[in-house]
Structures are given as structure tokens and as C-alpha cells.
C-alpha positions as CSV (number, residue, x, y, z in Angstrom):
1,M,-18.8,-12.4,36.9
2,L,-21.3,-11.5,39.5
3,I,-20.5,-7.8,39.3
4,G,-20.8,-7.9,35.5
5,L,-24.2,-9.6,35.6
6,T,-25.4,-7.1,38.2
7,I,-24.3,-4.1,36.1
8,S,-25.8,-5.7,32.9
9,G,-29.1,-6.3,34.7
10,A,-29.3,-2.7,35.9
11,A,-28.3,-1.3,32.5
12,L,-30.9,-3.4,30.8
13,V,-33.6,-1.9,33.1
14,L,-32.3,1.6,32.2
15,A,-32.5,0.7,28.5
16,L,-36.1,-0.4,28.8
17,I,-37.5,2.4,30.9
18,G,-40.4,4.1,29.2
19,M,-40.7,1.6,26.4
20,D,-44.0,1.3,24.6
21,P,-44.3,-2.1,23.0
22,E,-46.8,-0.9,20.5
23,Q,-44.5,1.9,19.3
24,V,-41.6,-0.5,19.1
25,A,-43.7,-2.8,16.9
26,A,-44.7,0.2,14.8
27,T,-41.0,1.1,14.4
28,L,-40.2,-2.5,13.3
29,T,-43.0,-2.4,10.8
30,R,-41.9,0.8,9.2
31,A,-38.2,-0.2,9.1
32,D,-36.4,-0.3,5.7
33,Y,-34.7,-3.7,5.9
34,R,-32.8,-3.2,2.6
35,Y,-30.2,-1.3,4.6
36,L,-29.4,-4.5,6.5
37,A,-27.7,-5.8,3.3
38,L,-25.2,-2.9,3.5
39,A,-24.8,-3.5,7.3
40,L,-24.0,-7.2,6.6
41,V,-21.2,-6.2,4.2
42,G,-19.8,-3.9,6.9
43,V,-20.0,-6.5,9.6
44,V,-17.9,-8.8,7.4
45,L,-15.5,-6.2,6.2
46,Y,-14.7,-5.0,9.7
47,P,-13.0,-8.2,10.9
48,L,-11.3,-8.4,7.5
49,A,-9.7,-5.0,8.0
50,R,-8.7,-6.0,11.5
51,A,-7.2,-9.2,10.2
52,V,-5.1,-7.3,7.7
53,R,-3.8,-5.1,10.5
54,W,-3.2,-8.1,12.8
55,R,-1.2,-9.8,10.1
56,L,1.1,-6.7,9.8
57,L,1.9,-7.3,13.5
58,L,2.2,-11.1,13.3
59,G,4.3,-11.2,10.2
60,P,4.0,-13.2,6.9
61,G,4.2,-16.5,8.7
62,V,0.5,-16.4,9.3
63,S,-2.0,-16.2,6.4
64,L,-4.6,-13.4,6.1
65,A,-7.4,-16.0,5.9
66,R,-6.3,-17.6,9.2
67,C,-6.1,-14.1,10.9
68,F,-9.6,-13.4,9.6
69,W,-11.2,-16.6,11.0
70,V,-9.4,-16.5,14.3
71,T,-10.5,-12.9,14.7
72,N,-14.1,-14.0,14.3
73,I,-13.6,-16.9,16.8
74,G,-12.4,-14.3,19.3
75,Y,-15.6,-12.3,18.9
76,L,-17.7,-15.5,19.3
77,V,-15.9,-16.4,22.5
78,S,-16.3,-12.9,24.0
79,N,-20.0,-12.8,23.0
80,I,-21.1,-16.0,24.7
81,L,-18.6,-16.6,27.5
82,P,-17.7,-14.6,30.6
83,F,-14.4,-12.7,31.4
84,R,-14.0,-11.5,27.7
85,L,-11.8,-14.4,26.8
86,G,-11.9,-13.6,23.1
87,D,-8.5,-11.8,23.0
88,P,-6.5,-14.5,24.9
89,A,-8.3,-17.1,22.8
90,R,-7.0,-15.4,19.6
91,A,-3.5,-15.5,20.9
92,V,-3.7,-19.1,21.8
93,L,-5.3,-20.1,18.5
94,I,-2.9,-18.2,16.3
95,G,-0.1,-19.8,18.1
96,R,-1.3,-23.3,17.3
97,G,0.3,-23.2,13.8
98,G,3.8,-22.8,15.3
99,A,4.6,-19.7,13.3
100,I,4.4,-17.5,16.4
101,A,4.5,-18.2,20.1
102,I,1.6,-17.4,22.3
103,A,3.3,-14.6,24.3
104,P,4.3,-12.5,21.2
105,A,0.8,-13.1,19.8
106,L,-0.7,-11.8,23.0
107,S,1.4,-8.6,22.7
108,T,0.1,-8.0,19.2
109,V,-3.4,-8.2,20.6
110,V,-2.5,-5.6,23.2
111,V,-1.1,-3.3,20.5
112,E,-4.3,-3.7,18.5
113,R,-6.5,-2.7,21.5
114,V,-4.4,0.4,22.1
115,L,-4.6,1.4,18.5
116,D,-8.4,0.9,18.6
117,M,-8.7,3.1,21.6
118,L,-6.6,5.8,20.1
119,T,-8.7,5.7,16.9
120,V,-12.0,5.9,18.8
121,V,-10.7,8.8,20.8
122,A,-9.6,10.6,17.6
123,I,-13.1,10.1,16.1
124,L,-14.7,11.4,19.3
125,G,-12.4,14.4,19.2
126,G,-13.6,15.3,15.7
127,V,-17.3,14.7,16.4
128,A,-17.9,15.8,20.0
129,P,-17.6,19.6,19.4
130,F,-20.6,19.4,17.1
131,V,-22.8,17.2,19.4
132,A,-24.7,18.9,22.2
133,G,-24.6,17.3,25.6
134,S,-21.4,15.2,24.9
135,E,-19.3,16.6,27.7
136,E,-19.3,13.4,29.7
137,A,-18.3,11.4,26.7
138,V,-15.5,13.9,26.0
139,G,-14.2,13.5,29.6
140,A,-14.2,9.7,29.2
141,G,-12.5,10.1,25.9
142,I,-9.7,12.3,27.3
143,L,-9.1,9.8,30.1
144,A,-9.1,6.8,27.8
145,G,-6.9,8.6,25.2
146,S,-4.4,9.6,27.9
147,V,-4.2,6.1,29.1
148,A,-3.9,4.7,25.6
149,L,-1.1,7.2,24.7
150,A,0.8,6.3,27.9
151,V,0.5,2.6,27.1
152,M,1.5,3.1,23.5
153,A,4.6,5.2,24.6
154,V,5.6,2.3,26.9
155,L,5.1,-0.2,24.1
156,F,7.2,1.8,21.7
157,L,9.9,2.2,24.3
158,M,10.0,-1.5,24.9
159,A,9.9,-2.2,21.1
160,F,13.0,0.0,20.4
161,H,14.9,-1.0,23.5
162,P,14.0,-4.7,24.1
163,Q,17.2,-5.4,26.1
164,R,16.4,-2.7,28.5
165,G,12.9,-4.0,28.7
166,R,14.2,-7.4,29.6
167,Q,16.5,-5.9,32.3
168,A,13.6,-3.9,33.7
169,I,11.4,-7.0,33.9
170,R,14.1,-9.1,35.7
171,W,14.8,-6.2,38.1
172,M,11.1,-5.7,39.0
173,L,10.4,-9.4,39.4
174,A,13.5,-9.8,41.6
175,R,12.3,-7.2,44.0
176,A,8.5,-7.7,43.8
177,P,7.1,-9.4,46.9
178,R,5.8,-12.9,46.4
179,L,2.1,-12.2,47.0
180,D,-0.2,-14.9,48.1
181,I,-2.7,-14.5,45.3
182,G,-4.7,-17.4,46.5
183,R,-5.5,-15.7,49.8
184,W,-6.9,-12.6,47.9
185,I,-9.0,-14.8,45.6
186,R,-10.4,-16.7,48.5
187,A,-11.3,-13.4,50.2
188,L,-13.0,-12.2,47.1
189,V,-15.0,-15.4,46.7
190,A,-16.0,-15.2,50.3
191,G,-17.3,-11.7,49.9
192,S,-19.1,-12.6,46.7
193,T,-20.7,-15.6,48.5
194,S,-21.9,-13.4,51.3
195,L,-23.4,-10.9,48.9
196,L,-25.1,-13.6,46.9
197,S,-26.4,-15.3,50.0
198,A,-28.2,-12.0,51.0
199,V,-29.9,-11.8,47.6
200,A,-30.4,-15.5,46.7
201,P,-29.7,-17.8,49.7
202,R,-30.0,-21.0,47.7
203,W,-27.4,-19.9,45.2
204,G,-25.2,-18.5,47.9
205,Q,-25.3,-21.9,49.7
206,R,-24.3,-23.7,46.5
207,L,-21.4,-21.4,45.9
208,A,-20.2,-21.8,49.5
209,Q,-20.2,-25.6,49.1
210,R,-18.0,-25.6,46.0
211,P,-14.3,-26.0,47.0
212,L,-11.7,-23.7,45.4
213,P,-8.9,-25.4,43.5
214,P,-5.4,-25.2,45.1
215,M,-3.6,-22.0,44.2
216,S,0.2,-21.6,44.2
217,R,2.1,-18.4,44.4
218,P,3.3,-16.9,41.1
219,N,6.6,-18.2,39.7
220,P,8.9,-15.2,38.9
221,E,10.9,-17.2,36.4
222,R,7.8,-18.1,34.5
223,W,6.6,-14.5,34.6
224,A,10.0,-13.4,33.2
225,R,9.9,-15.9,30.3
226,T,6.3,-14.9,29.5
227,L,7.0,-11.1,29.6
228,E,10.2,-11.5,27.6
229,G,8.2,-13.4,24.9
230,F,5.7,-10.5,25.0
231,L,8.5,-8.1,24.1
232,D,9.2,-10.2,20.9
233,G,5.8,-9.4,19.6
234,L,6.5,-5.7,19.7
235,A,9.2,-5.8,17.1
236,P,7.0,-4.7,14.2
237,L,6.6,-1.3,15.9
238,R,10.2,-0.5,15.1
239,S,9.3,-0.2,11.4
240,G,8.1,3.3,10.4
241,R,6.4,2.0,7.3
242,R,4.6,-0.7,9.1
243,G,3.5,1.7,11.8
244,L,1.9,3.9,9.2
245,L,0.1,0.9,7.7
246,L,-1.1,0.0,11.2
247,L,-2.6,3.4,11.6
248,F,-4.1,3.3,8.1
249,W,-5.9,0.0,8.7
250,S,-7.1,1.2,12.1
251,V,-8.8,4.1,10.3
252,V,-10.2,1.8,7.7
253,A,-11.6,-0.7,10.2
254,W,-13.3,2.0,12.3
255,A,-14.6,3.8,9.2
256,V,-16.3,0.5,8.2
257,V,-17.8,0.4,11.7
258,V,-19.2,3.9,11.3
259,L,-20.7,3.0,7.9
260,T,-22.2,-0.2,9.4
261,Y,-23.8,1.7,12.2
262,W,-25.2,4.3,9.8
263,A,-26.8,1.5,7.7
264,L,-28.3,-0.1,10.8
265,L,-29.6,3.2,12.1
266,R,-31.0,4.1,8.7
267,A,-33.0,0.8,8.7
268,F,-34.9,2.0,11.7
269,L,-34.6,5.8,11.7
270,N,-35.5,8.2,8.9
271,P,-33.7,10.5,8.8
272,V,-30.6,9.6,10.7
273,P,-29.0,12.5,12.5
274,P,-25.7,13.3,10.6
275,L,-23.3,12.6,13.5
276,A,-25.3,9.9,15.2
277,A,-23.3,6.9,13.7
278,P,-19.8,8.1,14.5
279,F,-20.8,9.4,18.0
280,L,-22.6,6.1,18.8
281,V,-19.5,4.2,17.7
282,C,-17.3,6.3,20.1
283,V,-19.5,6.1,23.2
284,L,-20.1,2.3,22.7
285,G,-16.3,1.8,22.1
286,L,-15.6,3.6,25.4
287,G,-18.5,2.0,27.2
288,M,-17.4,-1.6,26.5
289,A,-14.8,-1.1,29.2
290,I,-17.6,-1.3,31.8
291,P,-17.8,-4.8,33.4
292,S,-20.8,-6.6,32.0
293,S,-22.2,-10.0,31.0
294,P,-21.0,-11.8,27.9
295,G,-21.9,-9.9,24.8
296,A,-22.3,-6.7,26.8
297,V,-26.0,-7.3,27.1
298,G,-27.7,-4.4,28.8
299,V,-24.7,-2.1,28.8
300,F,-24.7,-1.9,25.0
301,H,-28.4,-1.3,24.9
302,A,-28.4,1.4,27.6
303,I,-25.4,3.3,26.0
304,A,-26.9,3.1,22.5
305,R,-30.4,4.2,23.7
306,Y,-29.2,7.3,25.6
307,G,-26.5,8.0,23.0
308,L,-29.4,8.6,20.6
309,T,-32.0,10.2,22.8
310,I,-29.9,12.7,24.8
311,P,-27.7,14.4,22.1
312,F,-29.9,13.8,19.1
313,H,-33.4,13.8,20.6
314,V,-34.3,10.5,18.8
315,P,-37.7,9.3,20.1
316,T,-37.4,6.8,23.0
317,D,-39.1,3.9,21.3
318,Q,-37.1,4.4,18.1
319,A,-33.9,4.6,20.0
320,I,-34.7,1.4,22.0
321,T,-35.6,-0.4,18.8
322,A,-32.4,0.6,17.1
323,A,-30.3,-0.3,20.1
324,F,-31.7,-3.8,20.3
325,A,-31.7,-4.3,16.6
326,I,-28.1,-3.2,16.2
327,H,-26.9,-5.5,19.0
328,T,-28.9,-8.5,17.8
329,F,-27.8,-8.1,14.1
330,Q,-24.1,-7.8,15.0
331,Y,-24.4,-10.7,17.5
332,I,-26.0,-13.1,15.1
333,V,-23.6,-12.3,12.2
334,S,-20.5,-12.5,14.4
335,A,-21.7,-15.8,15.9
336,V,-22.1,-17.3,12.4
337,L,-18.7,-16.1,11.3
338,G,-17.2,-17.4,14.6
339,L,-18.8,-20.9,14.1
340,I,-17.4,-21.1,10.6
341,G,-14.0,-20.2,12.0
342,L,-14.2,-22.9,14.6
343,A,-15.1,-25.4,11.8
344,R,-12.2,-24.3,9.7
345,E,-9.8,-24.7,12.7
346,S,-11.4,-28.1,13.5
347,L,-12.0,-26.9,17.1
348,T,-14.9,-26.9,19.5
349,L,-15.9,-23.9,21.6
350,G,-15.0,-25.9,24.8
351,E,-11.4,-26.5,23.6
352,V,-10.9,-22.8,22.8
353,T,-12.4,-21.8,26.2
354,R,-10.2,-24.2,28.1
355,S,-7.1,-22.9,26.3
356,A,-7.8,-19.3,26.8
357,D,-8.8,-19.9,30.5
358,A,-5.5,-21.8,31.0
359,L,-3.6,-18.8,29.6
360,T,-5.3,-16.2,31.8
361,G,-5.3,-18.5,34.8
362,G,-1.7,-19.3,34.4
363,S,-0.7,-15.7,34.7
364,R,-2.8,-15.0,37.8
């Protein structure tokens, strides 16, 4: 958490360097806010397309409406709470109905994330050759695409040969050393406390006075049951037709994102550079892997600003305005949809957080 906040703070400074408040105000005054209506449609359609794709992985036992609202709850959790608990929260929530267990649900979330990365890299591959100064983005895309392809290959292998996957899991757990995770966590906390004490002595002292909860070594049998349940969620990958549908809805979802970003950019820029929207979607998609504060504050703004100024020569103040406006618009709409989802699920944010934290903490 401390690392994420530090990176977000530094990125926020980078995003604001050279800002002229008067020029930002002028950009906001000249903005064509009619395009926000189109952007609003896009921000709603995006989780809907993701919900259709997620239901293909989960199966007919879960309704499309529930997939949609749980998806929005996941965005709300990731936007306001640390450690990006939105994805574990989705797995926990969708498992509440009893139609699917949490471990298989979590595996579908992993498949989704890999599909997203592959789609983003494919878009970047089509756009980058026509965008000057995109060499670093292409390098990051090649790395991310290679990792995503490797992960997807492993997922398909486990999907088509689940029994071998179970045997491999048991074999590795039987031979893996029983690491004292608690000792490593205590050492990490001690190092963070020392760093914080050097910067803010009062906060460092408070952190040092807080006792850590008792930590036991991981239970191999529990790990085995969890990972074997994870394999059950990969079964849909064995269907060729369903695989094609997953790819189709991945393309639809990210095409909606590109349209949404074009509408948001058009509200504050006139004209919009032709490839600005798809390129911005790609660099932001890759950049969200950087540790940051909840909602990617600072990191999002810095990437969006320099993703507009460097390759497309958008004036600095316009780029800063667009970066903050895009983030704020998406943040507010996603928060509203997430709160509606919580109400439909008869849940509080605290209950969702505790459930997701218990899932991630139980596997540490």
C-alpha cells in the first residue's frame, strides 16, 4: 500500500507539471459536453459486454443481470479500496448464489484478465506502427502479450487435461518447502515501518505500535482443494464455439472502450487525433499494472497526459484537462453503478471488502 501511494503521488506530480490553471479553465469553458452523453452510454455498455463474456465462462446457472451488477461492484471496490480487491470480490459475490463455487469463479476472472490483455496488445499492435514515439509502449506490449500468451497456453492445457493438472498440483505441493510466510511479512512490515519513520516519524511510530495478527504456515491440503476447484472453472475453454464467443465479446468490450474514450476526448479536444483514443486505451490498459493507490489516481493521469502530448502533440493544458476529466467521469459513473449493484445484492461495502480480503488473505 505504501509503495502504491508513493508511486501515485509521484505520478500525480508528473501529471500536473507545467499546468496553467487559466488555460485549464478555458479548456473546460470551451468543452462540448454533449459528447458526455455518448460517453455515458459507453461506460454502461462496457460492463454489460464484460458481463455477457463472464456469463459464457460461468455458465447458465448465473443470470446476465447478476453478472452485470457484480461486475460493477468489482469496479467500485477496486476504485475506492487498496490492493485491487475488485476481482476477488467478484468471485466471492458470484459464489453467494450457490450456482458456482468461489474457486471456479476466481478462475473465470483470471481467464477474463488474460483475454483483456491479449485484446489490448492486439489493438496496440494495429495502432502503434502509425503512432510516432510509441516504441516504449510497443516494448511493454510485447512483454505483456508474451506473458498473456504463456498464461493462456497454460490455462488451455489445464482445461483440456484437468486430471494431469490435478496430478501436477499435488506433485508440486508435496515437494514445495513449507515456507514461513509470516516471517517474510513481518520483515516486509519492519522495512516499511523504517521507511515511513524516516519520512513521517509520527506515522511510523503508530505503525510500529500496531501488533501483527498471528500467521500460520500455508496448509498444502487446503491449497490443493482450492487449486483443483480453480481447474473446474476452466472447463468452458474446452468448447471451440464458446472460445470464439469469448474472443468476440472481448473485441466488443474493448471497441466500446475505444468509442467511450473518443467521446470523452472529443468533449475537450477539437479535433481529436485519429488514433488518440485506441492508443490511449492501450497505454492505460498496460499502465494499470503499475502499483498505485485505489482508482489508479496519479498513474492514470500521468499516463493519459503523456499519452496525448508526446505522440500526438496535444497542448499540455488540454491533455491535463482531458486526463482528469476522463478519470473523474468514469470514476463517478462506475461508483454509481457499483452502489446500485450493492443495493441489489443487499450488501454493504464493508461486507464485500471483508469477504474479498478473507479470500486473498486465506491464500497467503
